[in-house]
C-alpha positions in Angstrom: -10.7 8.8 -19.6 -9.9 5.2 -18.8 -13.4 4.2 -19.7 -13.3 6.0 -23.0 -10.0 4.4 -23.9 -11.4 1.0 -23.0 -14.4 1.5 -25.3 -12.0 2.6 -28.1 -9.8 -0.4 -27.7 -12.8 -2.8 -27.6 -14.0 -1.4 -30.9 -10.6 -1.6 -32.5 -9.8 -5.2 -31.4 -13.3 -6.5 -31.8 -12.1 -9.4 -34.1 -9.9 -10.7 -31.3 -12.1 -10.3 -28.2 -11.8 -14.0 -27.7 -8.0 -14.0 -27.9 -7.2 -14.3 -24.3 -4.1 -15.9 -22.9 -4.7 -19.2 -21.0 -4.3 -18.8 -17.3 -2.4 -21.3 -15.1 -4.4 -24.2 -13.7 -5.7 -23.7 -10.2 -4.1 -25.9 -7.5 -6.2 -28.7 -6.1 -7.0 -26.9 -2.8 -8.2 -23.8 -4.6 -10.4 -25.4 -7.2 -14.1 -24.4 -7.0 -16.4 -26.9 -5.5 -20.0 -27.8 -6.4 -21.5 -30.1 -3.8 -19.7 -33.5 -4.1 -17.8 -32.4 -7.3 -14.6 -30.7 -7.9 -14.6 -28.3 -10.9 -12.0 -27.0 -13.3 -12.4 -24.8 -16.3 -11.2 -25.7 -19.8 -10.2 -22.6 -21.8 -9.6 -21.8 -25.4 -7.4 -18.8 -25.7 -8.0 -18.1 -22.1 -11.8 -17.9 -22.3 -13.6 -20.7 -20.4 -15.5 -23.0 -22.7 -16.5 -25.9 -20.6 -16.3 -27.1 -17.0 -15.0 -30.6 -16.3 -15.7 -32.3 -13.0 -14.4 -35.0 -10.8 -15.7 -36.5 -7.5 -14.4 -34.8 -4.4 -14.3 -38.1 -2.5 -12.0 -40.5 -4.4 -13.3 -44.0 -4.7 -12.4 -47.1 -6.6 -14.3 -45.9 -9.6 -13.2 -42.3 -9.4 -11.7 -40.9 -12.5 -8.9 -38.5 -13.0 -8.8 -35.2 -11.1 -10.6 -32.2 -12.7 -7.6 -30.0 -12.7 -5.4 -32.7 -14.4 -8.2 -33.3 -16.9 -8.4 -29.6 -17.7 -4.7 -29.4 -18.3 -4.7 -32.3 -20.7 -7.8 -31.1 -22.6 -6.4 -27.6 -23.0 -3.2 -29.1 -24.4 -5.1 -31.1 -27.0 -7.2 -28.0 -28.0 -4.1 -25.8 -28.3 -2.7 -28.1 -31.0 -5.7 -27.3 -33.2 -5.3 -23.5 -33.4 -2.0 -22.4 -31.8 1.1 -22.9 -34.0 3.9 -24.3 -31.9 7.5 -24.7 -32.7 8.8 -28.0 -31.3 12.5 -27.3 -32.2 15.1 -24.8 -31.5 16.5 -22.6 -34.3 19.6 -24.7 -34.4 17.6 -27.9 -34.7 15.5 -26.4 -37.5 18.6 -25.4 -39.5 20.2 -28.9 -39.0 17.0 -30.5 -40.1 16.9 -28.3 -43.2 20.5 -29.2 -44.1 20.2 -32.9 -43.4 16.7 -33.9 -44.5 15.4 -31.5 -47.1 18.6 -30.6 -48.9 20.2 -34.0 -48.4 17.5 -36.6 -49.1 14.7 -34.4 -50.4 12.3 -35.2 -47.6 9.0 -33.5 -47.7 8.1 -34.0 -44.0 9.8 -32.2 -41.3 9.6 -32.8 -37.6 10.4 -29.2 -36.8 7.5 -28.0 -39.0 4.9 -26.2 -36.7 2.2 -28.3 -38.4 4.1 -31.5 -38.4 1.1 -33.3 -36.8 -1.2 -32.0 -39.6 -3.6 -30.4 -37.2 -3.5 -26.8 -38.6 -5.6 -25.6 -41.5 -8.6 -23.5 -42.5 -11.2 -22.8 -39.8 -14.1 -24.2 -41.8 -12.2 -27.5 -42.4 -12.2 -28.3 -38.7 -15.0 -30.5 -37.4 -15.6 -31.9 -33.9 -17.4 -35.2 -33.7 -18.6 -37.6 -31.0 -17.2 -41.1 -31.0 -17.2 -44.1 -28.7 -14.1 -46.1 -27.8 -16.2 -49.2 -27.9 -19.9 -50.2 -27.9 -21.5 -48.9 -24.8 -18.3 -47.1 -23.7 -17.6 -43.5 -22.8 -18.4 -40.8 -25.3 -15.3 -39.1 -26.7 -15.0 -35.8 -28.5 -12.5 -35.8 -31.4 -11.4 -33.4 -34.1 -11.7 -34.3 -37.8 -8.9 -32.5 -39.8 -8.4 -33.0 -43.5 -5.2 -34.9 -44.2 -5.5 -37.1 -41.1 -6.7 -40.7 -41.4 -8.1 -40.8 -37.9 -9.8 -38.2 -35.7 -7.7 -36.5 -33.1 -9.0 -37.2 -29.6 -9.8 -34.2 -27.5 -11.6 -35.3 -24.3 -13.8 -37.9 -22.8 -17.2 -37.1 -21.2 -17.3 -38.8 -17.8 -20.2 -39.8 -15.6 -19.2 -37.0 -13.2 -19.6 -34.4 -16.0 -23.0 -35.7 -16.9 -24.2 -35.9 -13.2 -23.1 -32.3 -12.6 -24.9 -31.0 -15.7 -28.0 -33.0 -15.0 -28.1 -34.8 -18.4 -26.9 -37.9 -20.0 -23.4 -38.4 -21.3 -24.5 -38.6 -24.9 -26.5 -35.3 -24.7 -23.7 -33.5 -22.9 -21.2 -34.7 -25.5 -23.4 -33.3 -28.3 -23.7 -30.0 -26.4 -20.0 -29.7 -25.9 -19.3 -30.7 -29.5 -21.1 -27.7 -31.0 -19.5 -25.3 -28.5 -16.0 -26.6 -29.0 -16.3 -26.6 -32.8 -17.5 -23.0 -32.9 -14.8 -21.8 -30.5 -12.0 -23.7 -32.2 -12.9 -22.3 -35.6 -12.9 -18.8 -34.1 -9.5 -19.4 -32.5 -8.1 -20.5 -35.9 -9.4 -17.2 -37.5 -7.7 -15.2 -34.8 -4.4 -16.8 -35.4 -4.6 -16.3 -39.1 -2.0 -14.1 -40.8 -4.6 -11.5 -41.9 -6.0 -11.1 -38.5 -2.6 -10.7 -36.9 -1.6 -8.1 -39.5 -4.8 -6.1 -39.0 -4.3 -6.2 -35.2 -0.8 -4.9 -35.5 -1.7 -2.0 -37.7 -4.7 -1.0 -35.5 -2.5 -1.2 -32.4 0.2 0.9 -34.1 -2.3 3.6 -34.9 -3.7 3.7 -31.4 -0.2 3.8 -29.9 0.7 6.8 -32.1 -2.4 8.7 -31.0 -1.9 7.8 -27.3 1.8 8.7 -27.5 0.9 12.1 -29.0 -1.6 12.7 -26.1 1.0 11.6 -23.6 3.6 14.1 -25.0 1.0 16.9 -24.9 0.0 16.0 -21.3 3.6 16.0 -20.2 4.3 19.3 -21.9 1.2 21.0 -20.2 2.2 19.5 -16.9 5.7 20.8 -17.1 4.4 24.2 -18.0 2.1 24.3 -15.1 4.8 23.2 -12.7 6.9 26.2 -13.8 4.0 28.6 -13.2 3.1 27.2 -9.7 5.9 29.0 -7.7 5.0 32.4 -9.2 1.3 31.9 -8.5 2.1 30.7 -5.0 4.0 33.9 -4.3 1.1 36.0 -5.6 -1.3 34.0 -3.5 0.8 34.6 -0.3 1.3 38.3 -1.1 -2.4 38.7 -1.9 -1.7 40.5 -5.2 -5.4 40.4 -6.1 -8.6 38.6 -5.1 -8.3 35.9 -7.6 -4.7 34.9 -6.9 -5.7 32.1 -4.5 -8.3 30.8 -6.9 -5.9 30.7 -9.8 -3.2 29.0 -7.7 -5.6 26.2 -6.5 -7.0 25.8 -10.0 -3.5 25.4 -11.5 -2.6 23.0 -8.7 -5.7 20.9 -9.5 -5.0 20.9 -13.2 -1.4 19.8 -12.5 -2.6 16.8 -10.5 -5.1 16.0 -13.2 -2.5 16.1 -15.9 -0.2 13.9 -13.9 -3.0 11.3 -13.5 -3.6 11.6 -17.2 0.0 10.8 -17.9 -0.1 7.7 -15.8 -3.4 6.5 -17.4 -2.0 7.1 -20.9 1.1 5.2 -20.1 -0.9 2.3 -18.8 -3.1 2.5 -22.0 -0.1 2.3 -24.2 1.1 -0.8 -22.4 -2.4 -2.4 -22.8 -2.3 -1.6 -26.6 1.1 -3.3 -26.9 -0.4 -6.4 -25.3 -3.2 -6.3 -27.8 -0.8 -6.6 -30.6 -0.2 -10.3 -29.7 -3.0 -12.9 -30.2 -4.3 -14.3 -26.9 -3.6 -11.2 -24.8 -6.9 -9.3 -24.9 -7.9 -10.3 -21.3 -4.5 -9.2 -19.8 -4.7 -6.0 -21.8 -8.1 -5.2 -20.5 -6.9 -6.0 -16.9 -4.0 -3.6 -17.4 -6.2 -0.9 -18.9 -8.7 -1.0 -16.0 -6.0 -1.3 -13.4 -5.8 2.6 -12.8 -9.6 2.6 -12.2 -9.3 -0.3 -9.9 -6.5 1.3 -8.0 -8.5 4.6 -7.8 -11.5 2.7 -6.4 -9.3 1.0 -3.8 -7.7 4.4 -2.9 -11.1 6.0 -2.4 -12.2 3.0 -0.3 -9.1 3.3 1.9 -9.6 7.1 2.2 -13.2 6.5 3.5 -12.0 3.7 5.8 -9.2 5.9 7.2 -11.6 8.8 7.7 -14.0 6.6 9.6 -11.2 5.1 11.8 -9.8 8.5 12.5 -13.2 9.7 13.6 -13.7 6.6 15.8 -10.3 7.1 17.4 -11.1 10.8 18.1 -14.5 9.8 19.6 -13.0 7.1 21.9 -10.1 9.4 23.0 -12.5 12.3 23.7 -14.6 10.0 25.9 -11.4 8.8 27.6 -10.2 12.4 28.2 -13.5 13.7 29.5 -13.8 11.0 32.2 -15.5 12.7 35.2 -13.9 10.3 37.6 -10.4 11.5 36.9 -9.1 13.8 39.8 -8.8 17.4 39.0 -5.1 17.3 39.6 -4.7 14.8 36.8 -7.2 16.3 34.3 -4.6 18.7 32.7 -2.2 15.8 32.2 -4.9 13.7 30.6 -5.8 16.5 28.2 -2.1 16.8 27.3 -1.9 13.0 26.7 -5.1 13.2 24.7 -3.5 15.6 22.2 -0.4 13.3 21.9 -2.4 10.1 21.6 -4.8 11.6 19.0 -2.0 12.7 16.8 0.0 9.5 16.9 -3.0 7.2 16.7 -4.3 9.0 13.6 -0.9 8.6 12.1 -1.0 4.9 12.8 -4.4 4.7 11.2 -3.1 6.4 8.1 0.0 4.1 8.0 -2.1 1.0 8.5 -4.5 2.1 5.7 -1.6 2.9 3.4 0.0 -0.5 4.0 -3.4 -2.2 3.5 -3.9 -0.2 0.2 -0.4 -1.3 -1.0 -1.0 -5.0 -0.2 -4.5 -4.8 -1.8 -3.1 -3.2 -4.9 -0.2 -5.7 -5.3 -2.5 -8.7 -4.7 -4.8 -7.3 -7.4 -2.1 -7.3 -10.1 -2.9 -10.2 -12.5 0.7 -11.4 -12.7 1.2 -11.4 -8.9 -2.3 -12.7 -8.1 -1.5 -16.2 -9.6 1.8 -16.7 -7.8 2.5 -20.1 -6.6 3.2 -21.1 -3.0 7.0 -21.2 -3.7 6.9 -17.6 -4.9 5.0 -16.6 -1.8 7.6 -18.3 0.4 10.3 -16.5 -1.5 8.5 -13.3 -0.9 8.3 -14.0 2.8 12.1 -14.7 2.8 12.7 -11.3 1.1 10.5 -9.6 3.7 12.4 -11.3 6.5 15.7 -10.1 5.0 14.3 -6.5 4.7 13.2 -6.7 8.3 16.8 -7.5 9.3 18.1 -4.7 7.2 15.6 -2.2 8.7 15.6 -3.5 12.2 16.6 -0.1 13.5 13.3 1.4 12.1 11.3 -1.4 13.6 13.0 -0.9 17.0 12.2 2.9 16.8 8.6 2.0 15.9 8.1 -0.3 18.9 9.9 2.1 21.2 7.6 4.9 20.0 4.5 2.8 21.0 6.0 2.0 24.4 6.8 5.7 25.0 3.3 6.7 24.0 1.3 4.3 26.1 3.7 4.4 29.0 3.1 8.1 29.4 6.8 9.0 29.7 6.2 12.4 28.0 3.7 14.1 25.8 3.5 17.0 23.4 4.2 20.2 25.4 6.4 18.6 28.1 9.9 19.9 28.8 12.2 16.9 28.8 15.8 16.1 28.9 17.0 13.3 26.5 20.6 12.5 26.0 21.8 15.7 27.5 19.4 17.8 25.4 16.8 19.9 27.1 13.8 21.2 25.2 10.0 21.2 24.7 8.4 18.2 23.0 6.8 19.5 19.9 6.0 16.2 18.2 5.9 12.5 19.2 6.1 10.6 16.0 6.0 6.9 15.2 9.8 6.7 14.7 11.2 9.8 16.4 10.6 12.6 18.9 11.2 16.3 18.1 12.5 18.7 20.8 12.7 22.5 20.4 15.5 23.9 22.5 15.6 27.3 24.1 17.7 28.6 21.2 14.8 27.4 18.9 16.8 24.6 17.3 14.8 21.5 16.6 16.4 18.2 17.7 15.1 14.9 16.3 15.8 12.0 18.6 15.0 8.4 17.5 12.5 6.8 19.8 14.9 4.0 20.6 17.3 6.6 22.0 14.7 7.9 24.5 15.0 5.0 26.9 16.3 7.4 29.6 14.5 10.7 29.7 13.9 13.3 32.4 10.5 14.9 32.3 10.4 18.3 34.0 6.7 19.0 33.5 4.8 15.8 34.2 1.8 16.6 36.4 3.8 19.3 38.2 7.1 21.2 37.8 9.7 22.4 40.2 12.7 24.7 40.2 15.4 25.7 42.6 16.1 29.4 43.2 19.7 30.1 44.2 21.1 33.3 45.7 24.7 34.0 46.3 25.4 36.1 49.4 28.7 37.7 50.3 30.6 36.4 53.2 30.2 39.5 55.3 26.4 39.4 55.0 24.4 39.0 58.2 23.1 35.5 57.4 20.3 35.4 60.0 18.9 38.7 58.8 19.3 37.7 55.1 17.4 34.4 55.7 14.7 36.3 57.5 14.3 38.7 54.6 14.2 35.9 52.1 11.6 34.0 54.2 9.4 37.1 54.4 9.7 37.7 50.7 8.8 34.1 49.9 5.7 34.4 52.0 4.7 37.7 50.2 5.3 36.1 46.9 3.1 33.1 47.8 0.3 35.5 48.8 0.6 37.6 45.6 -2.6 36.9 43.5 -0.6 37.1 40.3 1.5 34.1 41.3 -0.7 32.3 43.8 -2.7 30.4 41.2 0.5 29.1 39.6 2.0 27.7 42.8 1.0 24.3 44.0 2.8 24.9 47.3 4.3 28.0 48.9 8.0 28.5 48.1 10.2 26.7 50.7 13.5 28.1 51.9 16.0 25.2 51.9 18.8 27.3 53.6 22.5 27.5 52.9 23.2 25.0 50.1 27.0 25.5 49.7 29.9 27.7 50.7 32.1 28.8 47.9 35.0 31.2 47.4 32.6 33.9 46.3 30.2 33.6 49.2 27.3 31.6 50.6 24.7 30.0 48.2 21.2 30.0 49.6 18.4 28.0 47.7 14.7 28.0 47.8 12.3 25.4 46.2 9.4 26.2 44.0 6.6 23.7 43.1 4.4 25.0 40.3 1.9 23.9 37.7 3.3 21.9 34.9 5.5 24.0 32.6 5.3 27.2 34.6 8.4 26.8 36.7 10.7 29.0 34.7 8.3 31.9 34.6 7.7 31.7 38.3 11.4 31.2 39.1 12.5 34.3 37.2 9.8 36.4 38.8 10.7 35.2 42.3 14.5 35.6 41.7 13.9 39.2 40.5 11.9 40.1 43.6 14.4 38.5 46.0 17.3 40.4 44.4 15.4 43.7 44.6 14.5 43.0 48.3 18.0 42.2 49.3 19.4 45.2 47.5 16.9 47.4 49.3 17.9 45.9 52.7 21.6 46.4 51.8 20.9 50.0 51.0 19.4 50.6 54.4 15.8 50.8 53.4 13.3 49.6 56.0 11.8 46.1 55.6 
């Protein structure tokens, strides 16, 4: 769509294709170089017409700098085709009251053509003159009504050396080119040309605005239908429900993109209404295509980087020299690192895309060093404002590479116990036993207790009454612990046989006896509950007088 709009606009504004706004002169350190010469472009209505040169190594006979020459020459050329207003509105009114009505003067300083350089395109002639015999060749404009030619530029020895010709031949070549382009510029600034451009731009804006309204209306209608189609897709009302939903979703995105493109096209047409703004208008018109190309490039780069990260991490996780006891932990870290590093890749590509897009905007591309310094100061102020987010980001990287916890671990952070379900760039998510999800900023995870790193453990506590035969109860518990360790159902989950720690405390209710379990990571609660159930059943059986 953007290409078709560009073709339409180019046809409509064909009379003003040369009407481009002059760009700011390039600083000296950014001027293009050609061997021992420094180049600078001279533009008429923003379109380069000639290249002036100066020697890179300044000597006693070195002329003015190329950039300075280009600025002066462009100023001289502007006077021949661009009407300028040298006075403010108040000054023009005062001049009208004091001069014309008071003394009947026919000349006015505030007249846009007070220098007598404006006129019909065909009346303008560019000639080659010499300041003195054997001197430098000078290009000047001959305008009816002026007794002497208006000097435009001087052809220097550096210009002739760069172009590989004599100064006189180069002056003749530039004379024809400048005369042709200056006459064309006068035509573009004519009242008839401006009127035609305004009418053409108004007609195109009306058409684009109608298309924009239609696209917005269709997009709103599809947005209202999407929830209903999504419910039908989830419920499986028919075989084509999913296809209709995805088609409507794709059309909605396409219409939204069309709205953005049409809005940009309207802005470009508005720029076209002013002489000298064709180049910025074309830049604005093609900006969506440029942004789309950059987005596709970043998507490809992100996909390649994500694949590379996955390949490197898979090689790291499948290292054969890692002990078997640490292999499960490495697999767990692999899942966490893969998720977070892919997010970092996406974030880096997104930031790069944003910077690339902003730098490509014509207005921002030509910012001066002072503007860049001001932007740096703004970024520094934003860094101070969002220092909490930066602290969370750095803390997240430290937590990730320091292996404090990974996805699937059971950790305790700030008095909250839960399973780690996500380790993000800025925060960590825990799912508690009551299924609540707690989001903890990474900067608040400095002190954490990991219950499942490499191995897990649990204490099994039993409360015995005071009149219990302690020696016999301890013997029964020891025997049951040994039987539990030999049970094939639980043997594979135990890293060590359960250990009886003995009497842990004496309370008003009785004696508390504890045993220690060491299990595989994350299996401690399952094993603890099973062992506690078997111990309770065994003690109840002994208390009831059953043998054992």
